C-alpha positions as protocol buffer text, in pm:
chain_id: "A"
residue {
  index: 1
  type: MET
  ca { x: 18838 y: 17774 z: 8240 }
}
residue {
  index: 2
  type: LYS
  ca { x: 18860 y: 17501 z: 8507 }
}
residue {
  index: 3
  type: ARG
  ca { x: 18574 y: 17267 z: 8502 }
}
residue {
  index: 4
  type: SER
  ca { x: 18398 y: 17250 z: 8848 }
}
residue {
  index: 5
  type: SER
  ca { x: 18344 y: 16930 z: 8999 }
}
residue {
  index: 6
  type: PHE
  ca { x: 17995 y: 16807 z: 9095 }
}
residue {
  index: 7
  type: LEU
  ca { x: 18034 y: 16906 z: 9449 }
}
residue {
  index: 8
  type: ASN
  ca { x: 18352 y: 17069 z: 9581 }
}
residue {
  index: 9
  type: ARG
  ca { x: 18508 y: 17048 z: 9911 }
}
residue {
  index: 10
  type: GLY
  ca { x: 18303 y: 17318 z: 10098 }
}
residue {
  index: 11
  type: ASP
  ca { x: 17959 y: 17150 z: 9946 }
}
residue {
  index: 12
  type: VAL
  ca { x: 18096 y: 16818 z: 10111 }
}
residue {
  index: 13
  type: CYS
  ca { x: 18170 y: 16940 z: 10434 }
}
residue {
  index: 14
  type: GLY
  ca { x: 17816 y: 17138 z: 10457 }
}
residue {
  index: 15
  type: PHE
  ca { x: 17635 y: 16802 z: 10311 }
}
residue {
  index: 16
  type: LEU
  ca { x: 17849 y: 16599 z: 10580 }
}
residue {
  index: 17
  type: ARG
  ca { x: 17713 y: 16871 z: 10881 }
}
residue {
  index: 18
  type: PHE
  ca { x: 17364 y: 16880 z: 10756 }
}
residue {
  index: 19
  type: PHE
  ca { x: 17374 y: 16460 z: 10764 }
}
residue {
  index: 20
  type: ILE
  ca { x: 17505 y: 16447 z: 11109 }
}
residue {
  index: 21
  type: ILE
  ca { x: 17282 y: 16721 z: 11241 }
}
residue {
  index: 22
  type: ILE
  ca { x: 16981 y: 16512 z: 11107 }
}
residue {
  index: 23
  type: ALA
  ca { x: 17134 y: 16167 z: 11223 }
}
residue {
  index: 24
  type: VAL
  ca { x: 17176 y: 16326 z: 11560 }
}
residue {
  index: 25
  type: ILE
  ca { x: 16768 y: 16483 z: 11601 }
}
residue {
  index: 26
  type: LEU
  ca { x: 16651 y: 16162 z: 11430 }
}
residue {
  index: 27
  type: LEU
  ca { x: 16842 y: 15953 z: 11705 }
}
residue {
  index: 28
  type: PHE
  ca { x: 16626 y: 16182 z: 11993 }
}
residue {
  index: 29
  type: ILE
  ca { x: 16314 y: 16151 z: 11818 }
}
residue {
  index: 30
  type: ALA
  ca { x: 16272 y: 15801 z: 11751 }
}
residue {
  index: 31
  type: PRO
  ca { x: 16123 y: 15584 z: 11943 }
}
residue {
  index: 32
  type: VAL
  ca { x: 16320 y: 15330 z: 12162 }
}
residue {
  index: 33
  type: PRO
  ca { x: 16174 y: 14951 z: 12136 }
}
residue {
  index: 34
  type: ALA
  ca { x: 16352 y: 14875 z: 12485 }
}
residue {
  index: 35
  type: ALA
  ca { x: 16167 y: 15165 z: 12655 }
}
residue {
  index: 36
  type: ALA
  ca { x: 15800 y: 15100 z: 12482 }
}
residue {
  index: 37
  type: GLY
  ca { x: 15548 y: 14863 z: 12552 }
}
residue {
  index: 38
  type: ASN
  ca { x: 15583 y: 14552 z: 12801 }
}
residue {
  index: 39
  type: ASP
  ca { x: 15899 y: 14702 z: 12975 }
}
residue {
  index: 40
  type: GLN
  ca { x: 15721 y: 14997 z: 13121 }
}
residue {
  index: 41
  type: GLY
  ca { x: 15595 y: 15040 z: 13457 }
}
residue {
  index: 42
  type: CYS
  ca { x: 15714 y: 14907 z: 13832 }
}
residue {
  index: 43
  type: LYS
  ca { x: 15965 y: 14625 z: 13820 }
}
residue {
  index: 44
  type: LEU
  ca { x: 15860 y: 14279 z: 13992 }
}
residue {
  index: 45
  type: ASN
  ca { x: 16189 y: 14137 z: 14058 }
}
residue {
  index: 46
  type: GLY
  ca { x: 16269 y: 14154 z: 14431 }
}
residue {
  index: 47
  type: SER
  ca { x: 16126 y: 13982 z: 14777 }
}
residue {
  index: 48
  type: TRP
  ca { x: 15793 y: 14045 z: 14883 }
}
residue {
  index: 49
  type: ILE
  ca { x: 15606 y: 13961 z: 15197 }
}
residue {
  index: 50
  type: GLY
  ca { x: 15212 y: 13933 z: 15235 }
}
residue {
  index: 51
  type: TYR
  ca { x: 14993 y: 13900 z: 15454 }
}
residue {
  index: 52
  type: SER
  ca { x: 14612 y: 13762 z: 15541 }
}
residue {
  index: 53
  type: ASP
  ca { x: 14363 y: 13888 z: 15819 }
}
residue {
  index: 54
  type: THR
  ca { x: 14525 y: 13647 z: 16055 }
}
residue {
  index: 55
  type: GLY
  ca { x: 14913 y: 13791 z: 15965 }
}
residue {
  index: 56
  type: ALA
  ca { x: 15217 y: 13715 z: 15780 }
}
residue {
  index: 57
  type: TRP
  ca { x: 15119 y: 13447 z: 15529 }
}
residue {
  index: 58
  type: TRP
  ca { x: 15389 y: 13439 z: 15221 }
}
residue {
  index: 59
  type: MET
  ca { x: 15709 y: 13533 z: 15100 }
}
residue {
  index: 60
  type: ALA
  ca { x: 15788 y: 13571 z: 14738 }
}
residue {
  index: 61
  type: SER
  ca { x: 16150 y: 13624 z: 14534 }
}
residue {
  index: 62
  type: PRO
  ca { x: 16027 y: 13673 z: 14181 }
}
residue {
  index: 63
  type: THR
  ca { x: 16314 y: 13713 z: 13944 }
}
residue {
  index: 64
  type: GLY
  ca { x: 16388 y: 13751 z: 13560 }
}
residue {
  index: 65
  type: GLN
  ca { x: 16641 y: 13863 z: 13293 }
}
residue {
  index: 66
  type: ASN
  ca { x: 16385 y: 14132 z: 13187 }
}
residue {
  index: 67
  type: ALA
  ca { x: 16086 y: 14320 z: 13300 }
}
residue {
  index: 68
  type: ARG
  ca { x: 15810 y: 14118 z: 13089 }
}
residue {
  index: 69
  type: HIS
  ca { x: 15860 y: 13759 z: 13250 }
}
residue {
  index: 70
  type: GLY
  ca { x: 16076 y: 13557 z: 13491 }
}
residue {
  index: 71
  type: ILE
  ca { x: 16056 y: 13274 z: 13779 }
}
residue {
  index: 72
  type: ASN
  ca { x: 15913 y: 13299 z: 14093 }
}
residue {
  index: 73
  type: VAL
  ca { x: 15971 y: 13123 z: 14410 }
}
residue {
  index: 74
  type: LEU
  ca { x: 15704 y: 13111 z: 14687 }
}
residue {
  index: 75
  type: ASP
  ca { x: 15705 y: 12969 z: 15065 }
}
residue {
  index: 76
  type: VAL
  ca { x: 15366 y: 12969 z: 15244 }
}
residue {
  index: 77
  type: PRO
  ca { x: 15522 y: 12827 z: 15601 }
}
residue {
  index: 78
  type: GLY
  ca { x: 15183 y: 12877 z: 15759 }
}
residue {
  index: 79
  type: PHE
  ca { x: 14959 y: 12690 z: 15494 }
}
residue {
  index: 80
  type: ASP
  ca { x: 14778 y: 12380 z: 15605 }
}
residue {
  index: 81
  type: PHE
  ca { x: 14879 y: 12118 z: 15316 }
}
residue {
  index: 82
  type: THR
  ca { x: 14699 y: 11893 z: 15476 }
}
residue {
  index: 83
  type: LEU
  ca { x: 14414 y: 12019 z: 15320 }
}
residue {
  index: 84
  type: GLY
  ca { x: 14186 y: 12018 z: 15686 }
}
residue {
  index: 85
  type: GLY
  ca { x: 14355 y: 11663 z: 15719 }
}
residue {
  index: 86
  type: VAL
  ca { x: 14224 y: 11531 z: 15394 }
}
residue {
  index: 87
  type: PHE
  ca { x: 14597 y: 11454 z: 15299 }
}
residue {
  index: 88
  type: PRO
  ca { x: 14881 y: 11299 z: 15523 }
}
residue {
  index: 89
  type: VAL
  ca { x: 15119 y: 11585 z: 15456 }
}
residue {
  index: 90
  type: VAL
  ca { x: 15397 y: 11642 z: 15690 }
}
residue {
  index: 91
  type: ASN
  ca { x: 15582 y: 11896 z: 15414 }
}
residue {
  index: 92
  type: SER
  ca { x: 15578 y: 12076 z: 15094 }
}
residue {
  index: 93
  type: SER
  ca { x: 15854 y: 12214 z: 14875 }
}
residue {
  index: 94
  type: GLN
  ca { x: 15861 y: 12559 z: 14802 }
}
residue {
  index: 95
  type: LEU
  ca { x: 15631 y: 12677 z: 14527 }
}
residue {
  index: 96
  type: ARG
  ca { x: 15802 y: 12713 z: 14194 }
}
residue {
  index: 97
  type: GLY
  ca { x: 15699 y: 12879 z: 13865 }
}
residue {
  index: 98
  type: VAL
  ca { x: 15695 y: 13179 z: 13646 }
}
residue {
  index: 99
  type: TRP
  ca { x: 15535 y: 13515 z: 13593 }
}
residue {
  index: 100
  type: GLN
  ca { x: 15452 y: 13744 z: 13328 }
}
residue {
  index: 101
  type: ARG
  ca { x: 15373 y: 14096 z: 13256 }
}
residue {
  index: 102
  type: THR
  ca { x: 15018 y: 14172 z: 13141 }
}
residue {
  index: 103
  type: GLY
  ca { x: 15038 y: 14533 z: 13138 }
}
residue {
  index: 104
  type: GLY
  ca { x: 15183 y: 14840 z: 13270 }
}
residue {
  index: 105
  type: ASN
  ca { x: 15227 y: 14735 z: 13631 }
}
residue {
  index: 106
  type: THR
  ca { x: 14999 y: 14425 z: 13640 }
}
residue {
  index: 107
  type: PHE
  ca { x: 15123 y: 14067 z: 13623 }
}
residue {
  index: 108
  type: ALA
  ca { x: 15002 y: 13722 z: 13601 }
}
residue {
  index: 109
  type: TYR
  ca { x: 15172 y: 13391 z: 13797 }
}
residue {
  index: 110
  type: THR
  ca { x: 15129 y: 13013 z: 13827 }
}
residue {
  index: 111
  type: VAL
  ca { x: 15390 y: 12833 z: 14083 }
}
residue {
  index: 112
  type: ILE
  ca { x: 15378 y: 12444 z: 14147 }
}
residue {
  index: 113
  type: GLY
  ca { x: 15474 y: 12231 z: 14449 }
}
residue {
  index: 114
  type: PHE
  ca { x: 15454 y: 11892 z: 14609 }
}
residue {
  index: 115
  type: ALA
  ca { x: 15328 y: 11781 z: 14917 }
}
residue {
  index: 116
  type: VAL
  ca { x: 15492 y: 11474 z: 15052 }
}
residue {
  index: 117
  type: ASP
  ca { x: 15382 y: 11244 z: 15345 }
}
residue {
  index: 118
  type: SER
  ca { x: 15642 y: 11096 z: 15601 }
}
residue {
  index: 119
  type: ASN
  ca { x: 15790 y: 10885 z: 15370 }
}
residue {
  index: 120
  type: GLY
  ca { x: 15882 y: 11134 z: 15131 }
}
residue {
  index: 121
  type: ASP
  ca { x: 15614 y: 11026 z: 14884 }
}
residue {
  index: 122
  type: ALA
  ca { x: 15426 y: 11258 z: 14693 }
}
residue {
  index: 123
  type: GLN
  ca { x: 15082 y: 11305 z: 14807 }
}
residue {
  index: 124
  type: TYR
  ca { x: 14968 y: 11567 z: 14537 }
}
residue {
  index: 125
  type: ILE
  ca { x: 15088 y: 11850 z: 14331 }
}
residue {
  index: 126
  type: SER
  ca { x: 14941 y: 12209 z: 14419 }
}
residue {
  index: 127
  type: LYS
  ca { x: 14918 y: 12484 z: 14132 }
}
residue {
  index: 128
  type: LEU
  ca { x: 14865 y: 12839 z: 14255 }
}
residue {
  index: 129
  type: SER
  ca { x: 14778 y: 13095 z: 13989 }
}
residue {
  index: 130
  type: GLY
  ca { x: 14686 y: 13466 z: 14045 }
}
residue {
  index: 131
  type: THR
  ca { x: 14731 y: 13805 z: 13934 }
}
residue {
  index: 132
  type: GLU
  ca { x: 14879 y: 14086 z: 14079 }
}
residue {
  index: 133
  type: THR
  ca { x: 14919 y: 14493 z: 14038 }
}
residue {
  index: 134
  type: ILE
  ca { x: 15199 y: 14674 z: 14173 }
}
residue {
  index: 135
  type: LEU
  ca { x: 15045 y: 15017 z: 14331 }
}
residue {
  index: 136
  type: GLU
  ca { x: 15198 y: 15354 z: 14294 }
}
residue {
  index: 137
  type: GLY
  ca { x: 15539 y: 15375 z: 14442 }
}
residue {
  index: 138
  type: CYS
  ca { x: 15626 y: 15011 z: 14331 }
}
residue {
  index: 139
  type: ASP
  ca { x: 15631 y: 14894 z: 14686 }
}
residue {
  index: 140
  type: VAL
  ca { x: 15285 y: 14769 z: 14761 }
}
residue {
  index: 141
  type: MET
  ca { x: 15123 y: 14521 z: 14561 }
}
residue {
  index: 142
  type: PHE
  ca { x: 14735 y: 14407 z: 14535 }
}
residue {
  index: 143
  type: LEU
  ca { x: 14675 y: 14065 z: 14466 }
}
residue {
  index: 144
  type: GLU
  ca { x: 14357 y: 13907 z: 14381 }
}
residue {
  index: 145
  type: HIS
  ca { x: 14200 y: 13623 z: 14179 }
}
residue {
  index: 146
  type: THR
  ca { x: 14467 y: 13402 z: 14401 }
}
residue {
  index: 147
  type: THR
  ca { x: 14341 y: 13021 z: 14318 }
}
residue {
  index: 148
  type: LEU
  ca { x: 14489 y: 12703 z: 14421 }
}
residue {
  index: 149
  type: GLN
  ca { x: 14418 y: 12389 z: 14243 }
}
residue {
  index: 150
  type: ILE
  ca { x: 14517 y: 12016 z: 14373 }
}
residue {
  index: 151
  type: TYR
  ca { x: 14622 y: 11708 z: 14116 }
}
residue {
  index: 152
  type: ALA
  ca { x: 14708 y: 11390 z: 14187 }
}
residue {
  index: 153
  type: PRO
  ca { x: 15077 y: 11319 z: 14214 }
}
residue {
  index: 154
  type: ASP
  ca { x: 15116 y: 11166 z: 13865 }
}
residue {
  index: 155
  type: ALA
  ca { x: 14912 y: 11437 z: 13706 }
}
residue {
  index: 156
  type: ASP
  ca { x: 15030 y: 11671 z: 13453 }
}
residue {
  index: 157
  type: PRO
  ca { x: 14911 y: 12019 z: 13621 }
}
residue {
  index: 158
  type: PHE
  ca { x: 14884 y: 12217 z: 13264 }
}
residue {
  index: 159
  type: PHE
  ca { x: 14629 y: 11941 z: 13120 }
}
residue {
  index: 160
  type: ASP
  ca { x: 14496 y: 11718 z: 13345 }
}
residue {
  index: 161
  type: ASP
  ca { x: 14167 y: 11817 z: 13539 }
}
residue {
  index: 162
  type: PRO
  ca { x: 14207 y: 11900 z: 13956 }
}
residue {
  index: 163
  type: ILE
  ca { x: 14137 y: 11624 z: 14197 }
}
residue {
  index: 164
  type: LEU
  ca { x: 13961 y: 11844 z: 14425 }
}
residue {
  index: 165
  type: ASP
  ca { x: 13740 y: 12177 z: 14352 }
}
residue {
  index: 166
  type: PRO
  ca { x: 13966 y: 12469 z: 14327 }
}
residue {
  index: 167
  type: MET
  ca { x: 14019 y: 12708 z: 14654 }
}
residue {
  index: 168
  type: TYR
  ca { x: 13979 y: 13094 z: 14616 }
}
residue {
  index: 169
  type: PHE
  ca { x: 14181 y: 13286 z: 14847 }
}
residue {
  index: 170
  type: PRO
  ca { x: 14070 y: 13657 z: 14956 }
}
residue {
  index: 171
  type: ASP
  ca { x: 14218 y: 13944 z: 14760 }
}
residue {
  index: 172
  type: HIS
  ca { x: 14527 y: 14085 z: 15000 }
}
residue {
  index: 173
  type: TYR
  ca { x: 14859 y: 14298 z: 14979 }
}
residue {
  index: 174
  type: GLY
  ca { x: 15229 y: 14229 z: 14949 }
}
residue {
  index: 175
  type: PHE
  ca { x: 15484 y: 14458 z: 15047 }
}
residue {
  index: 176
  type: ARG
  ca { x: 15813 y: 14508 z: 14910 }
}
residue {
  index: 177
  type: MET
  ca { x: 16147 y: 14394 z: 15146 }
}
residue {
  index: 178
  type: HIS
  ca { x: 16407 y: 14664 z: 15167 }
}
residue {
  index: 179
  type: VAL
  ca { x: 16733 y: 14637 z: 15353 }
}
residue {
  index: 180
  type: ASP
  ca { x: 16668 y: 14727 z: 15731 }
}
residue {
  index: 181
  type: LEU
  ca { x: 16997 y: 14749 z: 15905 }
}
residue {
  index: 182
  type: PRO
  ca { x: 16983 y: 14778 z: 16327 }
}
């Protein structure tokens, strides 16, 4: 009489089929890390335009390697960088900085710029921070807690004290830009 092996050929094929089926099922029910937590929600990347009560106010272009954080470039062409004539400012750099996701569709940001006089000398460093929530549909954002702080030109805007009291801007909306062919 022939000795039977521990697993004969039919048993091995059946075991492999069973193993493959279980592996496929586990792939579909296991959580996917990239889809969890901070990556859910609307994307901030793109170009946005914001309005105040008097009209167009700012344009921003946040970018990033992922949906959790990135960089931001902000233009505020109508802002009075002289701050009511307090500084002899004739120009300001674009405000540049960073953003991060704080929840599903909520974000925080900080951008910094330099205000210069007619000789190109820095008069102050501006730091603008706030929060924004992208609303349903992902094309409208609501900005709040927008605060501008002014620092001496040789200050560290992350550790030193501002030279003026913070300025608070009213809550307002921004709108995602789209291709608009003529």
